[in-house]
Residue, then its C-alpha position, 0 to 999 in steps of 0.5 A: m500500500r502506498q501513500i496518496a500522491v499529488e496527482d492521484f485525482c487523475k487515477i480516480f474514475l469520475l462516475g456521474p449519475p445513473f440513467l436506467r432504460s425504461d425496462g430497468n434492465f440496462l444502465a447508462f452513466r457518464g464517466g471519465r477521468a482527468l488526463l495529465d498528458s492532454d491537461s484536460y478531462e475525458y468523459r464518455i457514456w458508459g453502460a451495460p445490462i444490470g449485473s454486467e461489467p460497464v463498457p464505453l458506449t460513446r467515443g467522447p471526449k466530452d459526452w454529457n448525461p444520456s436520456w433514454e428513448p421512452g420504451g426504447e433501446r436508444f438514447i440521446f446525449i450532448r457532445k459538449e466539445e461539438n455543441s451537438l446533440i447525438l442519437w446513440t443506437p446499439s450499432e452507431e451514433y447519429k448527429v441530430l443537431q449542432w447548435e453554435n452557442g451550446i446545448e445545456e440539457v436534453e430529454w427525449v420526450s416521445g416518439k421522434v421529439a426531444a426537448a433541450i435548453m439551448r443558448e440563444g443570442k449573438r456575440d459581439d466584439v465591443r460589449t454593450i451590456r444592459s443587464i446583470p449578471f453580465w458574467e457567470n463563473g465557469e461561463g465567462w461573459t453571459y449577458w449576450f445570450t439567454r437559455r431557451l427551451y426548444g423542441i427538436d425533431l430527432m429525425t430531421g434536426e429541425s428545432w422550434p422554440i417552446s419557451a417565450e422569448g426573453l425567459e431564462v429557462l433553468d430546468f424542465k421535465t416532460s410529463p410521462d405521457g409526453r404531451r406537456i413540459a413543465f419548466l422553470a424560468l426567470k422572467d427577470r434575470e436581475k431577480p434570480l431568486n424569483v423563479s416562475l413555473f410554466i406548463s407548456d405543450l410541445h409547441g409553446d402554448a404555455y401558462e404560468l402557475g403561481d406568481g413567480s415569487w418563490y425560489l425553485s430549482r427542480v421540477s418533476w411529475k407525479g403522473d400527468s396531472r400533478l407536479g413536484v417542485v423543489g424550492h422554498d418561499k424565501r421566508r428566511g432568505l437563502a437559509t430557508n430549507r429547500h423542500l419538495y412541494e406538490t401542486p396540481i397543474d391547473s393551479w398553484d397550491p404547493v403542499d410540503q411533502i418533506k416536513v422535516d428541518r432539512s433540505v432536499g439536495n446534497s451540499l457535501n464537499s468533494d473534489v472528485r465528482g463526475g456530475m450530479n442529478l438529484r431530481p426527485i422521482w415519483h414511482d409506484g406510489s412514492w417520492y424518492a429524493v436525496i435529503h442532506d442530513g448532517k454529514s450525509a446525503p442519503l436517498f429517501r423514500l417518501r410515502d404518506g408523510n413517512l420518510e425511509v432511507v433507501g440503502r445506506s444512511d452514511i453516504s453521499v448520493e450523487g444521483f439516482d434513478v428508479k425504473n420498473g421497480r429497480i433503484v440505482l444510485t451513484a454514491m461515495s463516502f469519506d474514504r471511497p470515491s463514487e460507484i454505482y449501487v443497486v438497492d433491493n433487499e440490500m445495497r449492492r455495488l454494481t461497478g468497481m471502477n475504482d477498485g484497482y486504485l483503492s487496492r494500492v493506496k491507504l486511506k483513513r477514516a476521520e474520527e467524529f466528535v461533537i463539541k458543546a458550543s459556548d451557547g449550548v448548541d452541538v457542533e459536529c467535527l471530524f479529525l483526520a489524524p496522520d501517522g505517528a503520535p499526537p499532538y499533530p501539526t493541524i490544519l483548521y480547514v474551513h469549508g465554503g458556502p457557508a451552506t455546505s458540509f464536511g462528511n461522507a464524501f471523498m476529497h482527494e485534497l484532504h487525504f493528500l495533506n493528511q498523508n503528508g503529515y498533517a491532521l485535518l480538523l473539519v468543523n460543520f460550524r453554524g451556517s453549515e447545511g444539514y442541521g436545520e434552518d436555525f443552525r444554517d441561518i447566519r445572515e448578517r452575522y458573518g464572523e460571529r457564531d461561525f467564528l466562535d464554533l471554529m475556534e471552540a472546536l480547535d480549542e477542544a482538539i488542543r484540549r484532547e491533545y490531538a492538535d499541537p498548539n504550536r503548529l497550527a494552520v488555517m485554510g479554506g476556499s470561497y466562504g472558507g477563504f473569507m473565514t480564513n481572512w477573518i480569522i487571521g485578523h482576529s487571532d494569532k494562534f496560527k503559524a500559517a494561513v492559506t486563503m483561496r478564492g475568498i472575500c476580503n471586501w464585501i463592498s467591492d464584491y457586491g458589484t463585481t461578481d455573478i451573485g454579489f448583487y443578490f447574495n450579499p443583500d441576503q447574507i450581509g444585509g441591504t446594499p453597500w450604499d444603504n448599509f455601508s457600515k455593515y458591509w465594512e464591518k463584515s469585511p476582513l479587510a477592515y481588520v487587516s492591520n491586526v494580521r501577523t500570520p504568514t499568508l498564502i493567497l491562491h486565486s484564479d483570474e477567471d473567478y467570477r464568483c469571488w473576483l480576483d480583486q479580492a486577492l489583489q486587495l488583500f495581498t496589497a494590504l499585507k505587503v504594505l503592512g509587512v506581513e509575509t505573503e505570496l499571491v499565486i494566480f492561476p490563468g484561465e481558471n475559475h472558482d472551481l479550480s480545486r474541483s475541475g481546473k486543468p489537472k496540471h494547475r490542480i497539481e501545482r495548487l496542491k504543491r504550493i499549499l504543501d510547500w507553504l505549510d511545510r515551510h511554516l509548520k515543519k521547519 
């Protein structure tokens, strides 16, 4: 058995969600891996009869989730590299349509008809912008196009619009009888939390359900006359639980189906995902949905108001499908990357795509413990210890979001740092997903209870003699980068800090990022011009004169979620103040560098982190 290597994420097979043929006897899924030689990723559609070894069905290199022909043996999929829609048969592939601006999602409706979200617009050389958001992380400039729902004739390649011009379509699903399409759309892109629900026939004769005041993310069908929608009424802003609501298709009358203080979905952290599909499914009298619960995100069956775990409860479900009585799911755990499982009387693994890799490396489980915070609330923690005797040099690793969690999901980065001699303290502090609305809701209180939870968890790790108080580091990305910046302005406990894709100034973040104009008012409160003092009070830059901790700043120059200006401001301030610091900028990368960036940049990032930690904690 060997240690985890810096490039080992390239050896992990990335499995996407499963898609069953209508009879439930054949499985297809998107799968691939990172390639060092080409510094890219390759994805194909894989498949096999249930119980057989999967083989690649398509040639790649960037093939997207398949959609099976209703009642048939063919499927369609998107070949991203060519912006084309492909029809797969057991003997060959056919290119149905090529769309210059890109195709984002596709479904085989019935017969020879498919539906797809396609980009509509015209690029310009001199940018004239009249709306926000003007760019999106991972996409670049987006002001010039809208996402529109189209129908497609799979035999001729002819396409026609279904959604009205000007709507920004986010999601859609076809009714079981193939006669209607339910879709979610923004009527105003500048109000992205107000999502409208529409019902349309296949030719664009549509009507709206409700008044578009809810935040909705997914739509499903319960038979041909009722819908299930995932979302919330924003009563607690973005901290409101996402629940599954049922409504008839002739009026907006949402009835909550979940009725527990948790959210539908999966916000666990991982850096080896092959894609997710968590759309709830109605099958044989029950709803099936993934619900994020603490350190896990299992699949649940909901019948008559009762929730029952399907399979195991200590996993991260990445996608699932239910057809003809058969249940399959893609799942991972803390020490095992994704595989596909079938659930009947028990949960059995169908694939072993990562068995070879796992047989060669040693992996550890983290110790779980709970602290009683100073306000009496339980806070769950994980401690991943290296080899050797305690106390250990310890990294307080802060997750992003803040509404994500650490838990039963695989992160190559954590295992890599751990096997290079570092303990990892992972805390699901206030603001984390999976513990209910009261726990999650830290709106307008950033840097308060969240900060205390983290520091109190660290104190407990030191009290237990797990963590060496003289060899501590703090690091995190996104919200974790914000909190790293906050911590070093409020504590001198740490010998080193690594802040990644983080925020130091909420004022400038408001107008420069893809979500700042609505996320910041929800989380910080109001706008900078109406609430300037609060925005500055919650900005780590306001406390930068207190910083003494040597700080490594990592950022991507195409990060439009937390723009590069955040790193430049912090670096400049630390240099002026004489604090040891380095700024590393990754060209052509975005906010998701650590999860889907170019493989060579991901390796370089991990090397820079390890070198900084070794310099300040080991030498």
